[in-house]
Predicted model as a PDB file, atoms N, CA, C, CB and O in Angstrom, pLDDT in the B-factor column:
MODEL        1                                                                  
ATOM      1  N   MET A   1     -50.563  30.075 -27.852  1.00 49.00           N  
ATOM      2  CA  MET A   1     -50.960  29.468 -26.593  1.00 49.00           C  
ATOM      3  C   MET A   1     -49.709  29.086 -25.802  1.00 49.00           C  
ATOM      4  CB  MET A   1     -51.861  28.230 -26.837  1.00 49.00           C  
ATOM      5  O   MET A   1     -48.784  28.478 -26.341  1.00 49.00           O  
ATOM      6  N   ASN A   2     -49.693  29.442 -24.551  1.00 65.00           N  
ATOM      7  CA  ASN A   2     -48.569  29.126 -23.682  1.00 65.00           C  
ATOM      8  C   ASN A   2     -48.737  27.708 -23.149  1.00 65.00           C  
ATOM      9  CB  ASN A   2     -48.460  30.148 -22.518  1.00 65.00           C  
ATOM     10  O   ASN A   2     -49.729  27.403 -22.488  1.00 65.00           O  
ATOM     11  N   SER A   3     -47.774  26.849 -23.436  1.00 90.00           N  
ATOM     12  CA  SER A   3     -47.894  25.457 -22.999  1.00 90.00           C  
ATOM     13  C   SER A   3     -47.239  25.202 -21.643  1.00 90.00           C  
ATOM     14  CB  SER A   3     -47.281  24.543 -24.032  1.00 90.00           C  
ATOM     15  O   SER A   3     -47.275  24.070 -21.159  1.00 90.00           O  
ATOM     16  N   LEU A   4     -46.641  26.220 -21.012  1.00 91.00           N  
ATOM     17  CA  LEU A   4     -46.050  26.041 -19.687  1.00 91.00           C  
ATOM     18  C   LEU A   4     -47.136  26.011 -18.621  1.00 91.00           C  
ATOM     19  CB  LEU A   4     -45.039  27.162 -19.386  1.00 91.00           C  
ATOM     20  O   LEU A   4     -48.097  26.779 -18.672  1.00 91.00           O  
ATOM     21  N   ILE A   5     -46.970  25.123 -17.664  1.00 94.00           N  
ATOM     22  CA  ILE A   5     -47.884  25.012 -16.537  1.00 94.00           C  
ATOM     23  C   ILE A   5     -47.136  25.494 -15.295  1.00 94.00           C  
ATOM     24  CB  ILE A   5     -48.411  23.537 -16.360  1.00 94.00           C  
ATOM     25  O   ILE A   5     -46.120  24.917 -14.907  1.00 94.00           O  
ATOM     26  N   SER A   6     -47.641  26.537 -14.689  1.00 93.00           N  
ATOM     27  CA  SER A   6     -46.964  27.164 -13.554  1.00 93.00           C  
ATOM     28  C   SER A   6     -47.187  26.385 -12.254  1.00 93.00           C  
ATOM     29  CB  SER A   6     -47.449  28.602 -13.387  1.00 93.00           C  
ATOM     30  O   SER A   6     -48.056  25.518 -12.165  1.00 93.00           O  
ATOM     31  N   PHE A   7     -46.396  26.716 -11.279  1.00 96.00           N  
ATOM     32  CA  PHE A   7     -46.531  26.127  -9.948  1.00 96.00           C  
ATOM     33  C   PHE A   7     -47.929  26.389  -9.400  1.00 96.00           C  
ATOM     34  CB  PHE A   7     -45.462  26.692  -8.987  1.00 96.00           C  
ATOM     35  O   PHE A   7     -48.534  25.503  -8.797  1.00 96.00           O  
ATOM     36  N   ASN A   8     -48.445  27.596  -9.603  1.00 95.00           N  
ATOM     37  CA  ASN A   8     -49.791  27.919  -9.113  1.00 95.00           C  
ATOM     38  C   ASN A   8     -50.846  27.026  -9.756  1.00 95.00           C  
ATOM     39  CB  ASN A   8     -50.120  29.392  -9.385  1.00 95.00           C  
ATOM     40  O   ASN A   8     -51.772  26.571  -9.084  1.00 95.00           O  
ATOM     41  N   ASN A   9     -50.708  26.776 -11.055  1.00 95.00           N  
ATOM     42  CA  ASN A   9     -51.636  25.867 -11.737  1.00 95.00           C  
ATOM     43  C   ASN A   9     -51.522  24.457 -11.170  1.00 95.00           C  
ATOM     44  CB  ASN A   9     -51.363  25.851 -13.254  1.00 95.00           C  
ATOM     45  O   ASN A   9     -52.536  23.795 -10.946  1.00 95.00           O  
ATOM     46  N   LEU A  10     -50.298  23.994 -10.936  1.00 96.00           N  
ATOM     47  CA  LEU A  10     -50.088  22.657 -10.387  1.00 96.00           C  
ATOM     48  C   LEU A  10     -50.705  22.543  -8.991  1.00 96.00           C  
ATOM     49  CB  LEU A  10     -48.585  22.326 -10.335  1.00 96.00           C  
ATOM     50  O   LEU A  10     -51.296  21.517  -8.655  1.00 96.00           O  
ATOM     51  N   GLN A  11     -50.569  23.588  -8.184  1.00 97.00           N  
ATOM     52  CA  GLN A  11     -51.177  23.586  -6.857  1.00 97.00           C  
ATOM     53  C   GLN A  11     -52.692  23.431  -6.960  1.00 97.00           C  
ATOM     54  CB  GLN A  11     -50.824  24.875  -6.101  1.00 97.00           C  
ATOM     55  O   GLN A  11     -53.298  22.657  -6.218  1.00 97.00           O  
ATOM     56  N   GLU A  12     -53.285  24.163  -7.870  1.00 96.00           N  
ATOM     57  CA  GLU A  12     -54.735  24.102  -8.049  1.00 96.00           C  
ATOM     58  C   GLU A  12     -55.167  22.733  -8.560  1.00 96.00           C  
ATOM     59  CB  GLU A  12     -55.200  25.194  -9.015  1.00 96.00           C  
ATOM     60  O   GLU A  12     -56.117  22.152  -8.035  1.00 96.00           O  
ATOM     61  N   TRP A  13     -54.490  22.215  -9.568  1.00 92.00           N  
ATOM     62  CA  TRP A  13     -54.858  20.939 -10.178  1.00 92.00           C  
ATOM     63  C   TRP A  13     -54.707  19.767  -9.216  1.00 92.00           C  
ATOM     64  CB  TRP A  13     -54.018  20.695 -11.408  1.00 92.00           C  
ATOM     65  O   TRP A  13     -55.591  18.918  -9.111  1.00 92.00           O  
ATOM     66  N   PHE A  14     -53.567  19.731  -8.509  1.00 94.00           N  
ATOM     67  CA  PHE A  14     -53.286  18.589  -7.644  1.00 94.00           C  
ATOM     68  C   PHE A  14     -53.871  18.736  -6.245  1.00 94.00           C  
ATOM     69  CB  PHE A  14     -51.803  18.384  -7.545  1.00 94.00           C  
ATOM     70  O   PHE A  14     -54.030  17.746  -5.531  1.00 94.00           O  
ATOM     71  N   GLY A  15     -54.191  19.959  -5.851  1.00 96.00           N  
ATOM     72  CA  GLY A  15     -54.761  20.183  -4.528  1.00 96.00           C  
ATOM     73  C   GLY A  15     -53.740  20.197  -3.406  1.00 96.00           C  
ATOM     74  O   GLY A  15     -54.092  20.027  -2.238  1.00 96.00           O  
ATOM     75  N   TYR A  16     -52.485  20.398  -3.753  1.00 97.00           N  
ATOM     76  CA  TYR A  16     -51.423  20.488  -2.757  1.00 97.00           C  
ATOM     77  C   TYR A  16     -50.877  21.910  -2.717  1.00 97.00           C  
ATOM     78  CB  TYR A  16     -50.291  19.478  -3.064  1.00 97.00           C  
ATOM     79  O   TYR A  16     -50.892  22.614  -3.726  1.00 97.00           O  
ATOM     80  N   GLU A  17     -50.401  22.324  -1.561  1.00 96.00           N  
ATOM     81  CA  GLU A  17     -49.815  23.652  -1.420  1.00 96.00           C  
ATOM     82  C   GLU A  17     -48.284  23.616  -1.406  1.00 96.00           C  
ATOM     83  CB  GLU A  17     -50.323  24.305  -0.149  1.00 96.00           C  
ATOM     84  O   GLU A  17     -47.626  24.478  -1.988  1.00 96.00           O  
ATOM     85  N   ARG A  18     -47.733  22.606  -0.734  1.00 97.00           N  
ATOM     86  CA  ARG A  18     -46.280  22.563  -0.549  1.00 97.00           C  
ATOM     87  C   ARG A  18     -45.551  22.115  -1.813  1.00 97.00           C  
ATOM     88  CB  ARG A  18     -45.929  21.633   0.601  1.00 97.00           C  
ATOM     89  O   ARG A  18     -46.003  21.231  -2.541  1.00 97.00           O  
ATOM     90  N   ARG A  19     -44.419  22.751  -2.042  1.00 97.00           N  
ATOM     91  CA  ARG A  19     -43.562  22.427  -3.187  1.00 97.00           C  
ATOM     92  C   ARG A  19     -43.192  20.952  -3.204  1.00 97.00           C  
ATOM     93  CB  ARG A  19     -42.296  23.278  -3.161  1.00 97.00           C  
ATOM     94  O   ARG A  19     -43.255  20.306  -4.250  1.00 97.00           O  
ATOM     95  N   SER A  20     -42.808  20.417  -2.052  1.00 97.00           N  
ATOM     96  CA  SER A  20     -42.376  19.016  -1.987  1.00 97.00           C  
ATOM     97  C   SER A  20     -43.505  18.061  -2.366  1.00 97.00           C  
ATOM     98  CB  SER A  20     -41.864  18.683  -0.583  1.00 97.00           C  
ATOM     99  O   SER A  20     -43.255  17.022  -2.976  1.00 97.00           O  
ATOM    100  N   ASP A  21     -44.740  18.401  -2.012  1.00 97.00           N  
ATOM    101  CA  ASP A  21     -45.881  17.554  -2.375  1.00 97.00           C  
ATOM    102  C   ASP A  21     -46.127  17.578  -3.880  1.00 97.00           C  
ATOM    103  CB  ASP A  21     -47.143  18.008  -1.631  1.00 97.00           C  
ATOM    104  O   ASP A  21     -46.425  16.547  -4.481  1.00 97.00           O  
ATOM    105  N   ILE A  22     -46.002  18.755  -4.484  1.00 97.00           N  
ATOM    106  CA  ILE A  22     -46.181  18.883  -5.939  1.00 97.00           C  
ATOM    107  C   ILE A  22     -45.104  18.082  -6.669  1.00 97.00           C  
ATOM    108  CB  ILE A  22     -46.132  20.377  -6.374  1.00 97.00           C  
ATOM    109  O   ILE A  22     -45.400  17.354  -7.617  1.00 97.00           O  
ATOM    110  N   ILE A  23     -43.865  18.217  -6.228  1.00 96.00           N  
ATOM    111  CA  ILE A  23     -42.761  17.489  -6.862  1.00 96.00           C  
ATOM    112  C   ILE A  23     -42.972  15.984  -6.735  1.00 96.00           C  
ATOM    113  CB  ILE A  23     -41.411  17.893  -6.233  1.00 96.00           C  
ATOM    114  O   ILE A  23     -42.769  15.249  -7.702  1.00 96.00           O  
ATOM    115  N   ARG A  24     -43.375  15.520  -5.562  1.00 96.00           N  
ATOM    116  CA  ARG A  24     -43.628  14.088  -5.367  1.00 96.00           C  
ATOM    117  C   ARG A  24     -44.743  13.609  -6.299  1.00 96.00           C  
ATOM    118  CB  ARG A  24     -44.001  13.799  -3.892  1.00 96.00           C  
ATOM    119  O   ARG A  24     -44.634  12.534  -6.888  1.00 96.00           O  
ATOM    120  N   LYS A  25     -45.810  14.397  -6.436  1.00 95.00           N  
ATOM    121  CA  LYS A  25     -46.918  14.020  -7.311  1.00 95.00           C  
ATOM    122  C   LYS A  25     -46.469  13.956  -8.770  1.00 95.00           C  
ATOM    123  CB  LYS A  25     -48.078  15.010  -7.159  1.00 95.00           C  
ATOM    124  O   LYS A  25     -46.837  13.030  -9.492  1.00 95.00           O  
ATOM    125  N   LEU A  26     -45.680  14.932  -9.203  1.00 95.00           N  
ATOM    126  CA  LEU A  26     -45.154  14.914 -10.569  1.00 95.00           C  
ATOM    127  C   LEU A  26     -44.336  13.651 -10.810  1.00 95.00           C  
ATOM    128  CB  LEU A  26     -44.295  16.164 -10.835  1.00 95.00           C  
ATOM    129  O   LEU A  26     -44.483  12.996 -11.842  1.00 95.00           O  
ATOM    130  N   LYS A  27     -43.476  13.313  -9.857  1.00 94.00           N  
ATOM    131  CA  LYS A  27     -42.648  12.101  -9.981  1.00 94.00           C  
ATOM    132  C   LYS A  27     -43.516  10.851 -10.001  1.00 94.00           C  
ATOM    133  CB  LYS A  27     -41.631  12.015  -8.823  1.00 94.00           C  
ATOM    134  O   LYS A  27     -43.308   9.961 -10.826  1.00 94.00           O  
ATOM    135  N   ASP A  28     -44.498  10.779  -9.088  1.00 93.00           N  
ATOM    136  CA  ASP A  28     -45.382   9.611  -9.016  1.00 93.00           C  
ATOM    137  C   ASP A  28     -46.153   9.402 -10.312  1.00 93.00           C  
ATOM    138  CB  ASP A  28     -46.358   9.759  -7.856  1.00 93.00           C  
ATOM    139  O   ASP A  28     -46.404   8.267 -10.715  1.00 93.00           O  
ATOM    140  N   GLU A  29     -46.529  10.497 -10.962  1.00 91.00           N  
ATOM    141  CA  GLU A  29     -47.313  10.421 -12.200  1.00 91.00           C  
ATOM    142  C   GLU A  29     -46.432  10.313 -13.446  1.00 91.00           C  
ATOM    143  CB  GLU A  29     -48.212  11.640 -12.318  1.00 91.00           C  
ATOM    144  O   GLU A  29     -46.946  10.177 -14.557  1.00 91.00           O  
ATOM    145  N   GLY A  30     -45.113  10.374 -13.269  1.00 91.00           N  
ATOM    146  CA  GLY A  30     -44.198  10.273 -14.398  1.00 91.00           C  
ATOM    147  C   GLY A  30     -44.219  11.493 -15.299  1.00 91.00           C  
ATOM    148  O   GLY A  30     -43.984  11.390 -16.503  1.00 91.00           O  
ATOM    149  N   ILE A  31     -44.504  12.655 -14.709  1.00 93.00           N  
ATOM    150  CA  ILE A  31     -44.569  13.904 -15.472  1.00 93.00           C  
ATOM    151  C   ILE A  31     -43.218  14.606 -15.393  1.00 93.00           C  
ATOM    152  CB  ILE A  31     -45.708  14.833 -14.938  1.00 93.00           C  
ATOM    153  O   ILE A  31     -42.735  14.918 -14.304  1.00 93.00           O  
ATOM    154  N   SER A  32     -42.616  14.850 -16.544  1.00 93.00           N  
ATOM    155  CA  SER A  32     -41.341  15.570 -16.591  1.00 93.00           C  
ATOM    156  C   SER A  32     -41.548  16.999 -16.134  1.00 93.00           C  
ATOM    157  CB  SER A  32     -40.735  15.540 -18.013  1.00 93.00           C  
ATOM    158  O   SER A  32     -42.584  17.606 -16.407  1.00 93.00           O  
ATOM    159  N   TYR A  33     -40.558  17.531 -15.436  1.00 93.00           N  
ATOM    160  CA  TYR A  33     -40.635  18.906 -14.950  1.00 93.00           C  
ATOM    161  C   TYR A  33     -39.237  19.457 -14.774  1.00 93.00           C  
ATOM    162  CB  TYR A  33     -41.418  18.985 -13.625  1.00 93.00           C  
ATOM    163  O   TYR A  33     -38.250  18.725 -14.835  1.00 93.00           O  
ATOM    164  N   THR A  34     -39.170  20.734 -14.559  1.00 93.00           N  
ATOM    165  CA  THR A  34     -37.917  21.379 -14.199  1.00 93.00           C  
ATOM    166  C   THR A  34     -38.213  22.358 -13.081  1.00 93.00           C  
ATOM    167  CB  THR A  34     -37.259  22.095 -15.425  1.00 93.00           C  
ATOM    168  O   THR A  34     -39.370  22.695 -12.829  1.00 93.00           O  
ATOM    169  N   LEU A  35     -37.176  22.808 -12.419  1.00 94.00           N  
ATOM    170  CA  LEU A  35     -37.351  23.787 -11.360  1.00 94.00           C  
ATOM    171  C   LEU A  35     -37.008  25.165 -11.899  1.00 94.00           C  
ATOM    172  CB  LEU A  35     -36.477  23.441 -10.131  1.00 94.00           C  
ATOM    173  O   LEU A  35     -35.984  25.356 -12.555  1.00 94.00           O  
ATOM    174  N   GLY A  36     -37.882  26.121 -11.614  1.00 92.00           N  
ATOM    175  CA  GLY A  36     -37.639  27.496 -12.016  1.00 92.00           C  
ATOM    176  C   GLY A  36     -36.602  28.151 -11.130  1.00 92.00           C  
ATOM    177  O   GLY A  36     -36.111  27.544 -10.178  1.00 92.00           O  
ATOM    178  N   LYS A  37     -36.274  29.375 -11.441  1.00 94.00           N  
ATOM    179  CA  LYS A  37     -35.285  30.133 -10.681  1.00 94.00           C  
ATOM    180  C   LYS A  37     -35.670  30.239  -9.205  1.00 94.00           C  
ATOM    181  CB  LYS A  37     -35.120  31.527 -11.280  1.00 94.00           C  
ATOM    182  O   LYS A  37     -34.805  30.299  -8.332  1.00 94.00           O  
ATOM    183  N   ASP A  38     -36.977  30.263  -8.939  1.00 95.00           N  
ATOM    184  CA  ASP A  38     -37.466  30.355  -7.565  1.00 95.00           C  
ATOM    185  C   ASP A  38     -37.516  29.006  -6.853  1.00 95.00           C  
ATOM    186  CB  ASP A  38     -38.834  30.975  -7.557  1.00 95.00           C  
ATOM    187  O   ASP A  38     -37.873  28.936  -5.677  1.00 95.00           O  
ATOM    188  N   GLY A  39     -37.156  27.928  -7.568  1.00 95.00           N  
ATOM    189  CA  GLY A  39     -37.152  26.599  -6.976  1.00 95.00           C  
ATOM    190  C   GLY A  39     -38.462  25.852  -7.114  1.00 95.00           C  
ATOM    191  O   GLY A  39     -38.566  24.700  -6.692  1.00 95.00           O  
ATOM    192  N   ASN A  40     -39.466  26.491  -7.699  1.00 96.00           N  
ATOM    193  CA  ASN A  40     -40.758  25.843  -7.885  1.00 96.00           C  
ATOM    194  C   ASN A  40     -40.777  25.042  -9.178  1.00 96.00           C  
ATOM    195  CB  ASN A  40     -41.883  26.879  -7.887  1.00 96.00           C  
ATOM    196  O   ASN A  40     -40.180  25.451 -10.173  1.00 96.00           O  
ATOM    197  N   PRO A  41     -41.465  23.894  -9.166  1.00 95.00           N  
ATOM    198  CA  PRO A  41     -41.538  23.074 -10.378  1.00 95.00           C  
ATOM    199  C   PRO A  41     -42.445  23.705 -11.433  1.00 95.00           C  
ATOM    200  CB  PRO A  41     -42.040  21.671 -10.036  1.00 95.00           C  
ATOM    201  O   PRO A  41     -43.459  24.327 -11.116  1.00 95.00           O  
ATOM    202  N   ILE A  42     -42.056  23.530 -12.683  1.00 93.00           N  
ATOM    203  CA  ILE A  42     -42.885  23.897 -13.822  1.00 93.00           C  
ATOM    204  C   ILE A  42     -42.849  22.747 -14.814  1.00 93.00           C  
ATOM    205  CB  ILE A  42     -42.400  25.232 -14.480  1.00 93.00           C  
ATOM    206  O   ILE A  42     -41.885  21.982 -14.862  1.00 93.00           O  
ATOM    207  N   THR A  43     -43.889  22.633 -15.591  1.00 94.00           N  
ATOM    208  CA  THR A  43     -43.965  21.577 -16.590  1.00 94.00           C  
ATOM    209  C   THR A  43     -44.705  22.119 -17.803  1.00 94.00           C  
ATOM    210  CB  THR A  43     -44.671  20.308 -16.021  1.00 94.00           C  
ATOM    211  O   THR A  43     -44.963  23.319 -17.899  1.00 94.00           O  
ATOM    212  N   THR A  44     -45.040  21.239 -18.714  1.00 94.00           N  
ATOM    213  CA  THR A  44     -45.754  21.643 -19.925  1.00 94.00           C  
ATOM    214  C   THR A  44     -46.993  20.779 -20.116  1.00 94.00           C  
ATOM    215  CB  THR A  44     -44.836  21.544 -21.161  1.00 94.00           C  
ATOM    216  O   THR A  44     -47.107  19.689 -19.555  1.00 94.00           O  
ATOM    217  N   ILE A  45     -47.907  21.287 -20.913  1.00 93.00           N  
ATOM    218  CA  ILE A  45     -49.088  20.504 -21.294  1.00 93.00           C  
ATOM    219  C   ILE A  45     -48.641  19.215 -21.977  1.00 93.00           C  
ATOM    220  CB  ILE A  45     -50.024  21.324 -22.232  1.00 93.00           C  
ATOM    221  O   ILE A  45     -49.229  18.156 -21.755  1.00 93.00           O  
ATOM    222  N   GLU A  46     -47.609  19.303 -22.801  1.00 92.00           N  
ATOM    223  CA  GLU A  46     -47.117  18.131 -23.515  1.00 92.00           C  
ATOM    224  C   GLU A  46     -46.640  17.041 -22.554  1.00 92.00           C  
ATOM    225  CB  GLU A  46     -45.987  18.529 -24.453  1.00 92.00           C  
ATOM    226  O   GLU A  46     -46.907  15.859 -22.771  1.00 92.00           O  
ATOM    227  N   ALA A  47     -45.935  17.438 -21.496  1.00 92.00           N  
ATOM    228  CA  ALA A  47     -45.446  16.459 -20.517  1.00 92.00           C  
ATOM    229  C   ALA A  47     -46.609  15.790 -19.787  1.00 92.00           C  
ATOM    230  CB  ALA A  47     -44.503  17.136 -19.502  1.00 92.00           C  
ATOM    231  O   ALA A  47     -46.573  14.590 -19.516  1.00 92.00           O  
ATOM    232  N   ILE A  48     -47.635  16.573 -19.472  1.00 92.00           N  
ATOM    233  CA  ILE A  48     -48.810  16.018 -18.809  1.00 92.00           C  
ATOM    234  C   ILE A  48     -49.536  15.062 -19.749  1.00 92.00           C  
ATOM    235  CB  ILE A  48     -49.758  17.145 -18.344  1.00 92.00           C  
ATOM    236  O   ILE A  48     -49.925  13.968 -19.339  1.00 92.00           O  
ATOM    237  N   ASN A  49     -49.721  15.462 -20.997  1.00 90.00           N  
ATOM    238  CA  ASN A  49     -50.384  14.590 -21.975  1.00 90.00           C  
ATOM    239  C   ASN A  49     -49.615  13.295 -22.176  1.00 90.00           C  
ATOM    240  CB  ASN A  49     -50.541  15.311 -23.314  1.00 90.00           C  
ATOM    241  O   ASN A  49     -50.210  12.222 -22.271  1.00 90.00           O  
ATOM    242  N   LYS A  50     -48.302  13.394 -22.238  1.00 91.00           N  
ATOM    243  CA  LYS A  50     -47.477  12.195 -22.420  1.00 91.00           C  
ATOM    244  C   LYS A  50     -47.685  11.225 -21.261  1.00 91.00           C  
ATOM    245  CB  LYS A  50     -45.984  12.573 -22.539  1.00 91.00           C  
ATOM    246  O   LYS A  50     -47.777  10.014 -21.467  1.00 91.00           O  
ATOM    247  N   SER A  51     -47.758  11.753 -20.055  1.00 89.00           N  
ATOM    248  CA  SER A  51     -47.984  10.911 -18.885  1.00 89.00           C  
ATOM    249  C   SER A  51     -49.371  10.273 -18.927  1.00 89.00           C  
ATOM    250  CB  SER A  51     -47.817  11.730 -17.602  1.00 89.00           C  
ATOM    251  O   SER A  51     -49.527   9.090 -18.625  1.00 89.00           O  
ATOM    252  N   LEU A  52     -50.366  11.057 -19.298  1.00 86.00           N  
ATOM    253  CA  LEU A  52     -51.735  10.544 -19.346  1.00 86.00           C  
ATOM    254  C   LEU A  52     -51.924   9.487 -20.421  1.00 86.00           C  
ATOM    255  CB  LEU A  52     -52.702  11.676 -19.578  1.00 86.00           C  
ATOM    256  O   LEU A  52     -52.684   8.534 -20.245  1.00 86.00           O  
ATOM    257  N   LEU A  53     -51.226   9.664 -21.534  1.00 86.00           N  
ATOM    258  CA  LEU A  53     -51.383   8.753 -22.661  1.00 86.00           C  
ATOM    259  C   LEU A  53     -50.365   7.621 -22.661  1.00 86.00           C  
ATOM    260  CB  LEU A  53     -51.279   9.516 -23.944  1.00 86.00           C  
ATOM    261  O   LEU A  53     -50.420   6.744 -23.523  1.00 86.00           O  
ATOM    262  N   GLY A  54     -49.453   7.627 -21.724  1.00 81.00           N  
ATOM    263  CA  GLY A  54     -48.390   6.629 -21.711  1.00 81.00           C  
ATOM    264  C   GLY A  54     -47.404   6.936 -22.817  1.00 81.00           C  
ATOM    265  O   GLY A  54     -47.144   8.104 -23.104  1.00 81.00           O  
ATOM    266  N   THR A  55     -46.865   5.938 -23.426  1.00 57.00           N  
ATOM    267  CA  THR A  55     -45.884   6.164 -24.485  1.00 57.00           C  
ATOM    268  C   THR A  55     -46.542   6.361 -25.839  1.00 57.00           C  
ATOM    269  CB  THR A  55     -44.914   5.004 -24.553  1.00 57.00           C  
ATOM    270  O   THR A  55     -45.855   6.675 -26.812  1.00 57.00           O  
ATOM    271  N   VAL A  56     -47.851   6.186 -25.928  1.00 46.00           N  
ATOM    272  CA  VAL A  56     -48.561   6.344 -27.200  1.00 46.00           C  
ATOM    273  C   VAL A  56     -48.698   7.824 -27.503  1.00 46.00           C  
ATOM    274  CB  VAL A  56     -49.959   5.659 -27.158  1.00 46.00           C  
ATOM    275  O   VAL A  56     -49.325   8.562 -26.743  1.00 46.00           O  
ATOM    276  N   GLN A  57     -48.121   8.258 -28.600  1.00 49.00           N  
ATOM    277  CA  GLN A  57     -48.211   9.653 -29.008  1.00 49.00           C  
ATOM    278  C   GLN A  57     -49.007   9.826 -30.292  1.00 49.00           C  
ATOM    279  CB  GLN A  57     -46.829  10.228 -29.184  1.00 49.00           C  
ATOM    280  O   GLN A  57     -49.292  10.953 -30.696  1.00 49.00           O  
ATOM    281  N   ASP A  58     -49.359   8.750 -30.922  1.00 48.00           N  
ATOM    282  CA  ASP A  58     -50.066   8.797 -32.180  1.00 48.00           C  
ATOM    283  C   ASP A  58     -51.567   8.772 -31.909  1.00 48.00           C  
ATOM    284  CB  ASP A  58     -49.646   7.627 -33.093  1.00 48.00           C  
ATOM    285  O   ASP A  58     -52.098   7.752 -31.470  1.00 48.00           O  
ATOM    286  N   ASP A  59     -52.257   9.889 -32.167  1.00 49.00           N  
ATOM    287  CA  ASP A  59     -53.681   9.953 -31.848  1.00 49.00           C  
ATOM    288  C   ASP A  59     -54.513   9.008 -32.695  1.00 49.00           C  
ATOM    289  CB  ASP A  59     -54.183  11.358 -32.024  1.00 49.00           C  
ATOM    290  O   ASP A  59     -55.667   8.745 -32.357  1.00 49.00           O  
ATOM    291  N   GLU A  60     -53.956   8.481 -33.801  1.00 50.00           N  
ATOM    292  CA  GLU A  60     -54.678   7.478 -34.591  1.00 50.00           C  
ATOM    293  C   GLU A  60     -54.783   6.155 -33.822  1.00 50.00           C  
ATOM    294  CB  GLU A  60     -53.971   7.251 -35.951  1.00 50.00           C  
ATOM    295  O   GLU A  60     -55.735   5.400 -34.022  1.00 50.00           O  
ATOM    296  N   LYS A  61     -53.812   5.871 -32.944  1.00 49.00           N  
ATOM    297  CA  LYS A  61     -53.834   4.640 -32.173  1.00 49.00           C  
ATOM    298  C   LYS A  61     -54.844   4.716 -31.034  1.00 49.00           C  
ATOM    299  CB  LYS A  61     -52.449   4.338 -31.626  1.00 49.00           C  
ATOM    300  O   LYS A  61     -55.466   3.711 -30.690  1.00 49.00           O  
ATOM    301  N   THR A  62     -55.012   5.894 -30.447  1.00 47.00           N  
ATOM    302  CA  THR A  62     -55.881   6.038 -29.291  1.00 47.00           C  
ATOM    303  C   THR A  62     -57.261   6.548 -29.650  1.00 47.00           C  
ATOM    304  CB  THR A  62     -55.254   6.955 -28.297  1.00 47.00           C  
ATOM    305  O   THR A  62     -58.231   6.282 -28.940  1.00 47.00           O  
ATOM    306  N   GLY A  63     -57.356   7.281 -30.750  1.00 51.00           N  
ATOM    307  CA  GLY A  63     -58.605   7.927 -31.090  1.00 51.00           C  
ATOM    308  C   GLY A  63     -58.805   9.212 -30.319  1.00 51.00           C  
ATOM    309  O   GLY A  63     -59.843   9.862 -30.442  1.00 51.00           O  
ATOM    310  N   TRP A  64     -57.812   9.583 -29.521  1.00 48.00           N  
ATOM    311  CA  TRP A  64     -57.888  10.797 -28.717  1.00 48.00           C  
ATOM    312  C   TRP A  64     -57.206  11.933 -29.449  1.00 48.00           C  
ATOM    313  CB  TRP A  64     -57.249  10.585 -27.332  1.00 48.00           C  
ATOM    314  O   TRP A  64     -56.261  11.723 -30.211  1.00 48.00           O  
ATOM    315  N   GLU A  65     -57.689  13.125 -29.214  1.00 47.00           N  
ATOM    316  CA  GLU A  65     -57.025  14.304 -29.726  1.00 47.00           C  
ATOM    317  C   GLU A  65     -56.033  14.789 -28.689  1.00 47.00           C  
ATOM    318  CB  GLU A  65     -58.043  15.408 -30.084  1.00 47.00           C  
ATOM    319  O   GLU A  65     -56.405  15.015 -27.537  1.00 47.00           O  
ATOM    320  N   ILE A  66     -54.796  14.952 -29.071  1.00 43.00           N  
ATOM    321  CA  ILE A  66     -53.776  15.437 -28.154  1.00 43.00           C  
ATOM    322  C   ILE A  66     -53.837  16.952 -28.144  1.00 43.00           C  
ATOM    323  CB  ILE A  66     -52.358  14.932 -28.557  1.00 43.00           C  
ATOM    324  O   ILE A  66     -53.639  17.606 -29.169  1.00 43.00           O  
ATOM    325  N   ALA A  67     -54.118  17.507 -26.952  1.00 37.00           N  
ATOM    326  CA  ALA A  67     -54.276  18.962 -26.824  1.00 37.00           C  
ATOM    327  C   ALA A  67     -52.951  19.665 -26.879  1.00 37.00           C  
ATOM    328  CB  ALA A  67     -54.982  19.315 -25.534  1.00 37.00           C  
ATOM    329  O   ALA A  67     -52.899  20.891 -26.787  1.00 37.00           O  
TER     330      ALA A  67                                                      
ENDMDL                                                                          
END                                                                             
């Protein structure tokens, strides 16, 4: 399974088209990302999960399954 989330996926998920809006949303949500060769942001499922779960990574503490 590919854990990279592409710019196109981020556009669909966040509902923004512009690169600057996606980057601002990633920063606002505390989601780690990097810029690809084309300048578009990319991230991972793990980075998104970390942001959603806060600093808790142990699924025994939350009762949630980490995807």
